[in-house]
N, C-alpha and C positions, 0 to 999 in steps of 0.2 A: 688742745685746740683741734677742732674738726678740720679735715682736709678740705681745701677749697674745691668747689665744683668747677668743671670745665665750662668754657664760654658758651657751649651749645647744650648744656644740661637741660633736660626737659624737652628737647627737640626729638621728634620721632622721624626716622628716615626709613623708607621702604626701598631696599636695594634689589632691583631686578636685573642686575648686570652680571656679566661674566668676563673672563680673560683679564685685561689689565686696566684700560683707561677708566672704566666705570668702577671696578673694585677699588682702585687707588683713590678715586674721588670720594667714595663712601667711607673708606678707611680714614681719610683725612677728617671727614665730618665726625666719625666715631672718636678719633683721637682728641678732637676738640670738645668731646663730652656728649655728643648725640647718641641716642639709643638706635642702633642700626639693625634692622631685621633683613637678613639676606635670604631671598627666596630662590631655591634651587630646584632643578628637575629631580624627580624621584630617582630616576635611574642615572647614577653617576655624578650628579651635581654639576657644579662649575667645571667647564672643560679642563681648567688648569689643575684640578685635583689629580689628573693623570699625567701631567707634564713633568716627566722626570726620566731617569734619576737626576739629582739625588732625592731621596725620600727620608722622612723621619717618622717612625711609628706608622707607616703606611700613608702618610700625608706628604704630598710633594712640597719641596722647598719653595717652588714658584707660588703655589697657592698660599702657603704659610706667610709669604712675604707681603701680601697685600690684602689680608682679610682678618686682621685682628680687630678687637673691639666691635664684633658683630655676633648676632645670634643667627643660627641657621634653621630655616624652615623648608622642608621639602614639600613640593606642591605640583600636581599635574594640572597645568593650565589648559590642557585639551579637554578637560571634563567640566561639566556645568558646575559641579560642586566645588571644583578647584577655582573656577572663576568667581563664584560667590564668596569664597574665602578671600580671594584677592580684593574684590570690591570692598569687603568689610575692613580689610587692613588699610586700603588706600584712604577710605573715609576717615580713618583715625590718624592718618599720617600728616606730617608737616611738609615732608619732601618725598617725592617719588623720583627715583633715578632709574632709567632704563636705557639699554643699548641694543634693542632689537632692530631689525630692518624696519624702515619707514612703513607705518601702517599696521604693524603687528599688534600693538596694544589696542588699537581701534577694533581689530577683529575679535578681541576678547571682551569688547564692550566697555573699555575703560579709556576712551579717547577724550579729547579736549571738551567736547560737548557734555559728556557724562560728568567730567570733573567740574565743569561750570555749574551743573545742576546739583551734584551730590557732594562735592568736596571743593568748594570755591576757594578755600584758603591754601590748598595744596600747591606747592611749587613743583612743577613737573619738569625735570631735566631730561632731555633726549640727547644721547650721545650716538652719533651716526657716523658713517663713513664719509658721506659727501653732502650732508644736509638734507633738508626736506624740500628744496627747490632746485631748479636747474636740471640740465639734461641727464645728469648721473645720479639723481636723488635716490633712486631705488636700488642702487648698487651697494653691495656690502663693502666695507673698508677694512684694510689690513695694514698694520704699521709698516711692514716691509715694502708693500706696494706704494704706500703714500710717501715713504722716504724716496722711492724712485721717481714717482710722478711729480713731486713738489719741487724738485731741484736740489733737495738736501744731499742726495747721494752724489750729485754732479760736482759738489764743492768739497767732498770728503775723499781723501786718498792722496797718493803721491802725484805730483804734476804730470809725470809721464806714465802713470799707472791707470788702472780702471777705476770707475766710480766705486765708492765703498760705503756700506751702511754703517751707521753708528753701532757701538758695541752693545747697547741695550735698546729696547723698543722705545726710543726717545719720543716719537710722535704720540704714542699711547700715553706716555708719562706726562708730557706737556698738555695733552688734551684733558687728562684727568684733573690736573691742577687748574686749568682754565675753567673746567666745569665746576669745581669746588668754589672758585672765586665768583663765578656767575650766580651760583646758588645762594651764596652769602649775600650778594647784592640784591637778589630777588627777595630774600628774607628781610633785608633791611627796608625794602620798599613796602612790604606787606602791611605794617601798622599804618602807613600813610594812605594806602589805597584800599585797605580792607580786604584785599583779594590776593591769591597767589597768581602765578603767571607761568607761561611756557618759556623755558630756557633751552636753547639749542646750541650745542657745540659739536663740531664735526672734526674728524681727523684731517680732512682736506683743508679746512680753514685754519686749523691750528698749525699744520705743517707749513703753510704759506706764511703765517705770522711769525714762525720761528726763523724765517730768513732775515728778519730785522734789517740790519745795515746792508747786507748783501742785496736784499730786495730794493732798498732805497737807492743804492748805486745804479741799479738798472732803471728804476722808475724816474729818478731825477736826471741821470746823465746818459742813459742808454748803454751803460757799461755792462757787458755780459760777464758773469762770474766765471772763475776758473779755479782749479785745485791748487793749493799751496802746501800740500802735505800737512805738517804741523805748524806751518807759518800762518801769518795774518795778512789779509789782503791789503790793509792800509797802515800797518805799523811794522817797523823794522828797527832793531832786531827783536823778534818775537816768535821764537820757535824752539825746537829741541836741538841740542848740540852734543857731540861726542866729547867725553873726557877720557882720561887715562883708564878709568875703570867702569865706564858705562855712560849712559845718556843723562842729561839734565835739561830742565826747561828754564828759559830766560824770557822775561816779559818786560821789555823796556818801553814804557808808555809815553814818554815825552822827552824833549831835548835835554832838560836838566838831568833826568835820569841817565840819558845816554852819556853825558859828560862824566857823571860819576862812575858809570859802568866802564868807560874807556880808561879812567884813572885806576879803577880797581883791578883791571886785567893787565895793567902795565903798558897801555897804549894811549896815553893822554892826547897824542897828536891826532887821533881819529876825530876828536871833537872839534878840531880846527880844520879838518879836511873839508873842502867845499862840497865834496860828494856826500858827506855824512853829517854835517852840522845840523841841518834841519831834517825832521822826519820825512817830509815830502821828497827830499833828495835821497834819503836812505831807502825809501821805497823804490825809487827809480834804479838805484844801484844795489838792490838787495842781494843779487848773486855775488857781487864782489865782496860786500860787507859780511854776508853769512860765511863765505869762504875764509875770510880773515879771522872772524870770531872762532870758527871751528878749529883753525890751525892753532890759535892761542890756547883754547880750552883743552885741547888734547895734551897739553903739557903738564897737567896736574890731575889729581883725583877729584871726583865730584864733591866730596865732603869739604875739601879745602876751598874750592870755588864757592860753594854755598856759604861758608862762613865769611869769606871775603866780600861777596856781593851783598849779603844781608847786612853786614856791618856798614856798607856804603848806601844802604837804602834802596837797593836794586831788587825788584821782585824776581824770585827764582825758586826752584824746587826740584827735588829728585823725582824720578818717575817710579812711583810705587806700584807694586802689584795690588790687587784688591785685598789680599790677605794683609799685606803690610799697612794699607790704609786703615782697615778696620781694627787691626791690632795696635795701632799707634796710641800712645797714652793720651793724646789730645782728643781722639775719638771717644775714649772712655770718660775723660773729664767733661766732655760736652754731652754726655748721656746719649751718644749716637749708637750704642749697642745696649739693648734691653734684654733682661732675662725674665721669662715667664714659665709657668708650669702648664703643660699641655696634657689633656686627658689621654692622648694616645702616644705622643712623642716624648712625654716626660719633660725634663728640663730643656728649655728651648731658647736659643738666642735669636733675637730679631733686630732689625735696624731700629734705631731710636727715632724720635720725633724731631724734625728739623726746625720747628717753630717753637719759641719759648715765650709763654705768656706769664707775666709775673703774678697777676691777681687771680686769673682763672686758668691754671696750668693745664696743658694737654697731657694726657696720661695713657698708659697701656693698662687697661682695666680687665680686659678679657683676652685670652689666647685665641688664635684663629679657631673657629668651631669645626668639629667633626660634622659630617654630612647629616643634616636633620637633627642635630643634637638638641635643639630647643623647640622642636615641632610641637610637642604636647604642651610645653610651658606657654608658648605663644598663643596657641589656640584656646587654652584655658584662660590665661590672664588677659589677653587682648580682646578676644571675641566671646568669652564666657561659655565655650563649649564644654559639655560634660564628658566624663570618661567614656560613657557608652557611645556618644557620637564620635569621639576621637577614634575609638576602636573600630567603629563602622567605616569611617573614612580610610583607616589603615587597611582594613580587609578589602576595600574596594580599590586600593592602591592609588587613591587620590593624594595621600600623603606618604 
């Protein structure tokens, strides 16, 4: 029986992005079956190719992590010949994703007006720092800066410590995921409208959207957010606690769970204490309750508490390192670590695909490409250029 094709099989994506948000978006489309052509500068390629160590076979782990299921074409877009090639590829694409500064694509002659005339069915996704409108529209955006400006950093860290950024470029990650979702929505609309459309996602807008319930507390009640360390602003007990041999996480989500938690740790009277019976009261008395819980949990090792609390139906977990999380048997069982053969790095382990489709499975079909690995193949098969013309373009350093 032939292997099932991915949900986006037959879809052509032109990837003009670099760094993280854009490449993550286009990798997700590739994982879902799309043919993704990654266009990179001739000199050096995507910036993240040099972001290391660590490296594997001369390729940075950073780049390898977000660029599988793509073909790489090098192209100098500052040249007329390079822009002609770009136009030809765009006209044959279903989706164009770019994260240049606002107006850059227009200077190369491939703006919205050109698309409307020459490629009306193309879905163009622009990923920018601050969007294409507003007083900061032309400013570049960076994950770290947006974490600071959006308020995300202000709610991360110890209550008496400084604001702290997230451990990964979380604004870039969420922006890339939102871009992928918006592109799929535009593709769904295309058969009905007969045309593609402009899709716009910015780091600024995504970062504000990530505030979710914290933003709602301010917008609805004027309540300014503050830092709670590993705690939750509106749920208690919901944080990390010390045990005899290290820290563990406990997440009690409702009053019934709290009663079971109190019973499991040998303090059933807590559930009858007026300060703790309801979550709203536990939030008011969080310092007292967190102190009591910490004192109790210090009395045994984390493994014993985990077994006891899980048996009682109380959400809890140990605090793993990244290595422990990826080496866990459950990660393997869920296919969250994939092995591929890379032309330069050899046997290569990559993160797996987090979405599972039963009928049209997402797959890792190609390893991350080396720089320009598929240039001649793409020019020949997609644009019909002969060997002599390809050699001429290479001599002129257009590719």
